[in-house]
C-alpha positions in Angstrom: 3.2 -29.3 -5.8 2.4 -26.9 -3.0 4.0 -27.4 0.4 1.8 -28.4 3.3 0.5 -25.7 5.6 2.4 -27.2 8.5 5.7 -27.0 6.7 5.1 -23.5 5.6 4.3 -22.3 9.0 7.4 -23.5 10.7 8.1 -19.8 10.4 5.5 -18.5 12.8 5.0 -19.2 16.5 1.7 -18.0 17.9 1.8 -17.8 21.6 -1.6 -16.2 22.2 -4.4 -14.5 20.3 -6.9 -12.1 21.7 -9.5 -13.3 19.2 -10.2 -16.9 18.3 -9.7 -18.0 14.7 -12.3 -20.2 13.0 -9.4 -21.9 11.1 -6.4 -22.0 13.5 -4.2 -23.5 10.7 -3.9 -20.1 9.2 -1.4 -19.4 11.9 -0.3 -22.9 12.8 2.3 -23.1 15.6 5.2 -25.4 14.5 6.0 -28.6 16.4 9.4 -27.3 17.4 9.1 -23.5 17.9 12.2 -21.4 17.1 14.0 -20.0 20.1 12.7 -16.6 21.1 16.2 -15.2 20.6 15.8 -16.0 16.9 12.3 -14.6 16.8 10.6 -11.2 17.2 7.4 -10.3 18.9 4.3 -9.0 17.2 2.4 -6.5 19.4 -1.2 -5.4 19.5 -1.0 -1.6 19.4 -4.3 -1.3 21.2 -3.0 -3.1 24.3 0.8 -3.4 24.0 0.5 -7.1 24.5 2.4 -9.7 22.5 0.1 -11.7 20.2 2.8 -13.8 18.4 6.4 -14.6 18.0 7.6 -14.8 14.4 10.9 -16.3 13.3 13.4 -13.8 11.9 14.2 -15.3 8.4 16.4 -12.5 7.1 19.3 -15.0 6.8 17.1 -17.0 4.4 16.5 -14.1 2.0 19.0 -15.4 -0.6 17.5 -18.9 -0.4 14.0 -17.6 -1.0 15.2 -15.6 -4.0 16.9 -18.7 -5.4 13.6 -20.7 -4.9 11.8 -17.9 -6.8 14.3 -18.0 -9.6 14.1 -21.8 -9.8 10.3 -21.6 -10.0 10.5 -19.0 -12.7 13.1 -20.7 -14.9 13.4 -24.4 -14.1 9.8 -24.8 -12.9 8.6 -23.1 -16.0 6.3 -20.6 -14.3 7.4 -18.1 -16.9 5.8 -20.4 -19.6 2.5 -21.1 -17.8 -0.6 -20.0 -19.7 -2.6 -16.9 -18.7 -5.6 -19.1 -18.2 -3.7 -21.2 -15.6 -2.5 -18.1 -13.7 -5.9 -16.6 -13.8 -7.5 -19.7 -12.3 -4.9 -19.7 -9.5 -5.6 -16.1 -8.7 -9.4 -16.6 -8.7 -9.0 -19.8 -6.5 -6.8 -17.9 -4.1 -9.2 -14.9 -3.9 -12.1 -17.3 -3.1 -10.2 -18.8 -0.2 -9.5 -15.4 1.1 -13.2 -14.5 0.9 -14.0 -17.7 2.8 -11.5 -16.9 5.5 -12.2 -13.1 5.7 -13.4 -13.3 9.3 -10.0 -14.7 10.5 -8.0 -12.5 8.3 -9.8 -9.4 9.5 -9.2 -10.3 13.1 -5.5 -11.0 12.5 -5.2 -7.7 10.6 -6.9 -5.7 13.4 -4.9 -7.4 16.1 -1.5 -6.6 14.6 -2.3 -3.2 13.0 -4.9 -1.8 15.4 -7.2 -0.6 12.7 -11.0 -0.9 13.3 -12.4 -4.3 12.3 -14.7 -2.8 9.7 -11.7 -1.2 8.0 -10.0 -4.6 8.0 -13.0 -6.1 6.2 -13.0 -3.3 3.7 -9.3 -3.8 3.1 -9.9 -7.5 2.3 -12.6 -6.5 -0.2 -10.2 -4.0 -1.7 -7.4 -6.6 -2.0 -9.8 -9.2 -3.5 -10.8 -6.7 -6.2 -7.2 -6.5 -7.3 -6.9 -10.3 -7.5 -10.1 -10.5 -9.6 -9.0 -7.7 -11.8 -5.6 -9.1 -12.5 -7.0 -12.6 -12.9 -8.8 -11.1 -15.9 -5.7 -9.3 -17.1 -3.7 -12.5 -17.1 -5.4 -13.7 -20.3 -5.2 -10.4 -22.1 -2.6 -9.3 -24.6 -1.0 -7.0 -22.1 0.2 -9.9 -19.9 2.9 -12.5 -20.3 2.7 -14.2 -23.6 0.8 -11.3 -25.2 2.0 -8.6 -27.5 1.2 -7.3 -30.9 2.2 -7.5 -34.6 3.2 -4.4 -36.6 3.5 -4.0 -40.3 7.0 -5.0 -41.4 9.3 -2.0 -41.7 11.3 -3.8 -44.4 10.7 -4.7 -48.1 12.1 -7.2 -50.4 15.1 -6.2 -52.5 13.6 -6.6 -55.9 10.0 -5.6 -55.2 7.7 -3.4 -53.2 6.4 -6.4 -51.2 6.9 -6.4 -47.4 9.5 -8.7 -46.0 9.1 -10.7 -42.8 7.0 -10.2 -39.7 7.7 -7.7 -37.0 6.2 -8.4 -33.5 6.4 -7.3 -29.9 6.3 -10.0 -27.2 5.3 -9.3 -23.6 7.3 -11.4 -21.0 7.3 -11.4 -17.2 10.4 -9.6 -15.9 11.3 -12.5 -13.6 11.8 -12.5 -9.8 10.2 -9.5 -8.0 11.3 -8.3 -4.6 8.3 -6.8 -2.9 8.5 -4.7 0.3 5.2 -3.8 2.0 4.2 -1.5 4.8 2.2 -2.1 8.1 -0.7 0.3 7.5 -2.4 -1.9 4.9 -1.0 -5.4 5.7 -3.2 -7.1 3.1 -4.1 -4.5 0.5 -0.6 -3.3 -0.2 1.0 -6.6 -0.9 -1.9 -8.0 -2.9 -1.8 -4.8 -5.0 1.7 -5.8 -6.0 1.6 -9.6 -5.9 -1.6 -10.0 -8.0 -0.3 -8.2 -11.1 3.2 -9.8 -10.8 1.7 -13.3 -10.7 -0.7 -12.4 -13.6 2.3 -11.2 -15.6 4.1 -14.5 -15.1 6.6 -13.3 -12.5 7.6 -15.0 -9.2 7.7 -13.0 -6.0 9.6 -12.7 -2.7 7.6 -10.5 -0.2 9.0 -8.8 2.9 6.1 -7.6 5.0 6.5 -5.1 7.8 7.9 -6.4 11.0 4.9 -4.8 12.7 2.3 -6.8 10.7 3.8 -10.1 9.4 0.9 -12.3 10.5 -1.5 -11.2 7.7 1.1 -12.1 5.1 1.8 -15.5 6.7 -1.9 -16.3 6.8 -2.4 -15.3 3.2 0.6 -17.4 2.2 -1.1 -20.4 3.8 -4.2 -19.7 1.6 -1.9 -19.4 -1.5 -0.6 -22.8 -0.9 -4.1 -24.2 -0.5 -5.0 -22.6 -3.8 -2.2 -24.5 -5.5 0.5 -21.8 -6.1 3.7 -23.7 -6.8 6.8 -23.5 -4.6 8.7 -20.4 -5.1 6.0 -18.3 -6.8 5.0 -16.5 -3.6 7.7 -16.5 -1.0 7.5 -14.6 2.3 10.5 -13.4 4.3 9.8 -12.2 7.8 12.4 -10.3 9.9 12.6 -7.9 12.8 13.2 -4.2 12.3 17.0 -4.3 12.6 17.3 -7.0 10.0 14.9 -5.4 7.5 17.9 -3.5 6.2 19.6 -6.8 5.6 16.7 -8.1 3.5 16.4 -4.8 1.6 20.1 -4.9 0.7 19.8 -8.5 -0.5 16.9 -7.6 -2.7 18.7 -4.7 -4.2 22.1 -6.4 -4.7 21.0 -9.9 -5.7 21.2 -10.2 -9.5 18.3 -12.7 -9.6 15.9 -10.0 -8.5 14.9 -8.1 -11.6 12.3 -5.8 -10.1 11.8 -4.0 -6.8 8.3 -2.8 -5.7 8.2 -0.8 -2.5 5.6 1.1 -0.5 6.8 3.1 2.4 8.7 6.2 3.4 10.4 8.5 0.9 13.6 8.2 2.8 13.7 4.4 2.5 12.5 4.5 -1.1 15.5 6.7 -2.0 17.9 4.3 -0.4 16.4 1.3 -2.3 16.6 3.3 -5.5 20.3 4.0 -5.0 21.1 0.5 -4.0 19.3 -1.0 -7.0 21.2 1.2 -9.4 24.3 -1.1 -9.3 22.3 -3.9 -10.9 20.0 -1.6 -12.9 16.8 -3.1 -11.6 13.3 -1.9 -12.5 11.9 0.0 -9.6 8.3 0.9 -8.5 8.1 3.2 -5.5 4.9 4.3 -3.7 6.2 6.8 -1.2 5.2 9.5 1.2 2.4 12.0 0.7 1.3 15.3 2.2 -2.1 15.6 0.7 -4.0 18.9 0.5 -7.8 19.0 1.0 -9.2 22.1 -0.6 -12.7 23.4 0.3 -13.9 26.1 -2.1 -16.6 28.6 -1.3 -19.2 26.8 -3.4 -18.6 23.4 -1.8 -21.5 21.3 -0.4 -20.3 21.4 3.2 -22.1 18.2 4.1 -20.2 16.3 1.4 -17.0 18.1 2.3 -17.3 17.1 6.0 -18.0 13.5 5.2 -15.0 13.4 2.8 -12.8 15.1 5.2 -13.5 12.7 8.0 -13.1 9.7 5.8 -9.8 10.9 4.3 -8.2 12.2 7.5 -9.2 9.7 10.1 -9.3 6.4 8.3 -6.7 4.1 9.9 -6.1 6.8 12.5 -4.7 9.1 9.8 -1.9 6.5 9.0 -2.2 6.4 5.2 0.0 7.9 2.5 -3.0 9.4 0.8 -4.8 10.8 3.8 -5.5 14.6 3.9 -2.8 16.4 6.0 -3.2 20.1 4.9 -6.8 21.5 4.9 -7.2 24.6 2.9 -10.6 26.3 3.4 -11.8 29.4 1.6 -11.9 32.3 4.0 -15.6 33.0 3.4 -16.7 29.6 4.7 -13.9 28.9 7.1 -15.8 29.4 10.4 -18.8 27.3 9.2 -16.6 24.5 7.9 -14.6 24.4 11.1 -17.7 24.3 13.3 -19.2 21.4 11.4 -15.8 19.6 11.1 -15.2 19.8 14.9 -18.7 18.5 15.6 -18.2 15.5 13.3 -14.8 14.6 14.7 -16.0 14.8 18.3 -18.5 12.0 17.4 -15.7 9.6 16.5 -15.1 6.8 19.0 -11.5 6.0 19.8 -10.7 2.5 21.0 -9.6 -1.1 20.4 -10.2 -2.0 16.8 -11.9 -5.3 17.8 -14.8 -3.3 19.2 -17.2 -2.9 16.4 -18.2 0.6 17.5 -14.6 1.9 17.2 -14.0 4.4 14.4 -10.4 5.4 15.3 -7.8 2.9 16.5 -4.3 3.3 17.9 -1.2 4.4 16.2 1.1 1.5 15.3 3.9 2.1 17.8 4.8 4.2 20.8 7.4 6.0 18.7 4.6 6.9 16.2 2.5 8.2 19.1 5.3 10.4 20.5 6.0 11.8 17.0 2.4 12.9 16.5 2.3 14.4 20.0 5.6 16.3 19.4 4.3 17.8 16.1 1.1 18.9 17.7 2.9 20.6 20.6 5.2 22.4 18.1 2.3 23.6 16.0 0.6 25.1 19.1 3.7 26.9 20.1 4.0 28.3 16.6 0.5 29.8 16.8 -2.0 27.2 15.8 -5.4 27.1 17.5 -6.4 23.9 19.2 -10.0 23.3 18.1 -10.5 19.8 19.5 -8.3 16.9 20.8 -4.6 17.5 21.0 -3.5 15.0 23.6 -2.2 11.4 24.1 -4.9 9.3 25.7 -3.7 8.0 29.0 -4.5 4.3 28.7 -2.8 1.1 27.5 -2.1 1.2 23.8 -0.9 4.0 21.5 -4.0 6.2 21.3 -4.1 9.9 20.4 -7.2 12.1 20.4 -8.7 13.0 17.0 -7.4 16.5 16.7 -8.1 19.6 14.6 -5.7 22.5 14.6 -6.8 25.9 13.1 -4.8 28.7 11.6 -1.8 26.5 11.3 1.5 28.2 10.4 2.4 27.0 6.9 6.1 26.8 7.9 5.4 24.3 10.7 6.5 20.7 10.6 2.9 19.5 10.9 2.1 21.4 7.7 5.1 20.4 5.7 5.6 16.7 6.7 3.4 13.7 6.4 1.7 13.6 9.8 0.7 9.9 9.9 -1.7 10.5 12.8 -5.3 11.6 13.5 -4.5 15.4 13.2 -6.1 17.8 10.7 -4.1 21.0 10.2 -6.3 23.9 8.7 -5.4 27.1 7.0 -7.5 29.7 5.1 -7.0 30.8 1.5 -8.4 33.7 -0.5 -8.5 32.7 -4.1 -7.9 29.8 -6.5 -4.3 30.8 -7.2 -3.5 30.9 -3.5 -5.0 27.4 -3.0 -3.1 25.9 -6.0 0.2 27.4 -5.1 -0.1 26.3 -1.5 -1.2 22.8 -2.4 1.7 22.5 -4.8 4.2 23.9 -2.3 5.6 20.5 -1.2 8.1 18.0 -2.3 5.4 15.4 -2.4 2.8 14.8 -5.1 0.6 11.8 -4.2 -3.0 12.9 -3.6 -5.1 16.1 -3.5 -8.8 16.4 -2.6 -11.0 19.2 -3.9 -14.5 20.2 -2.8 -16.3 22.3 -5.3 -19.4 22.4 -7.7 -17.6 24.4 -10.4 -16.7 22.0 -13.2 -14.6 24.7 -15.0 -12.6 25.0 -11.9 -12.3 21.2 -11.6 -10.7 20.8 -15.1 -8.4 23.8 -14.4 -7.2 22.2 -11.1 -6.8 18.8 -12.8 -4.2 20.4 -15.1 -2.4 22.6 -12.5 -2.2 20.5 -9.4 1.0 18.5 -9.1 -0.1 15.1 -7.9 -0.8 11.6 -9.2 -4.3 11.3 -7.7 -7.1 13.9 -7.5 -10.4 13.3 -5.7 -13.3 15.7 -6.4 -16.0 15.8 -3.8 -14.7 12.4 -2.4 -12.2 11.5 0.2 -11.4 7.9 -0.6 -10.8 7.2 -4.3 -8.3 4.2 -4.7 -9.6 1.4 -6.8 -8.2 -1.7 -8.7 -9.7 -0.2 -11.9 -7.8 3.1 -11.7 -4.0 3.8 -11.7 -2.5 4.7 -8.3 0.8 6.5 -7.9 2.5 9.8 -7.3 4.8 12.4 -8.8 7.8 14.3 -7.4 9.1 12.6 -4.3 5.9 10.5 -3.8 7.2 7.8 -6.1 7.7 6.2 -9.5 5.3 3.9 -11.4 1.6 3.0 -11.1 -0.4 0.3 -9.5 -3.9 -0.8 -10.4 -5.8 -0.7 -13.8 -4.4 -2.2 -17.0 -1.4 0.1 -16.6 -0.4 -1.7 -13.4 0.7 -4.9 -15.1 3.2 -2.9 -17.2 5.4 -2.7 -14.2 6.0 -6.4 -14.3 6.5 -7.1 -18.0 9.2 -6.5 -20.5 8.5 -5.9 -24.2 10.8 -7.8 -26.7 10.9 -6.9 -30.4 11.2 -9.9 -32.7 11.7 -9.8 -36.5 11.2 -12.9 -38.5 12.4 -13.1 -42.1 10.7 -16.0 -43.8 
């Protein structure tokens, strides 16, 4: 039986909200709030104000893992039918849809993203829940599998002997670590296939954006998910390392799924090797955005703005390195600057805002430092370029032209509203420059030439390729990178493979 919402939310103390909730129980203050010394603040990056205090539960990580194991083994979650798991996912997604106004407000308050992007993220996450609710009843999920012709024959005849089959089974308890830039979409993209596959989950959301996860856990309990199937562990930044180490070292965790920086992903991969866990890593990117001479410039500009400035440039798949053919460079830059100058920077709760704040002051200072370095190294400032002097972590939408390809802003993930542009002369130059990075997540290409498209699809080293489009992620398609951008895929029927084992069974009868 699901726990009551009040019991579950003894974890979160909400001291103030800058936007009223239609259903306050989503973030219900406990009767006896934990001491502030045992809690950490959640800040609104648009104002710097504290919107909640959340209990640091890092000390409870092992207990939550034990609950998840108990649910999987003793509670028989592993043996539940695909139909049952599908119904739970659909019921949960319906509750999320019904509460989307509150969830969007919570997400915007803690992440800073524009409210319309929060609504879009909720729709994106729901699409994964619906997709994997359908996958739960297919042969690819837990309890599915296939039969193959017997490889053996009877001793005294040519008749086949026995039955050979492959069974699909959930891997067990999954430790899931999610980032702050998509507080809802990223953990649903992991939890939905895990639950569909018959696994139980322990989720560690970012310390910057724990409230969305807490609210969604409340709705999971309302939907009827049993105890231990979807656990949430909140902790402050310093103790996030403690939780990560527990996930990696605890033998009850059979699978780690992480979205975040390449540096942290490598640490988790190393720490998981002692217990030989299955690992899925969706790590950093440094996406190229290539505009060829035959591109439709109106389409290219729309795609460039969407890819670069969504979530203030704080996405792993956003375009960082713009490569524009020399014959159209000036025209593209003029149109791009004009489009970017129309973007409105502000508090995400303002419906007219198109670019919100950066998540923390450290993130703001990092972007400012990279821009100043690039300018010293010869880049041209075409628009923006400065920290906005106001409360909150705002940086002007910025375009840098003729960027030195050896500069940090060209070779590192920017994670800010800054487009770095360079010219190229021919296809080989564009391809070699796009591939000249240790990352391999996404690339975007603007061209009408289909022969070129298929050539680029073969030669570009990345997991995602968008042609004449700047936002391409979908529940129906596989998402993931190559090189140092990660291991494994999320989304599509392939995504559930990350959460199941295949067991060979031979029956002689």
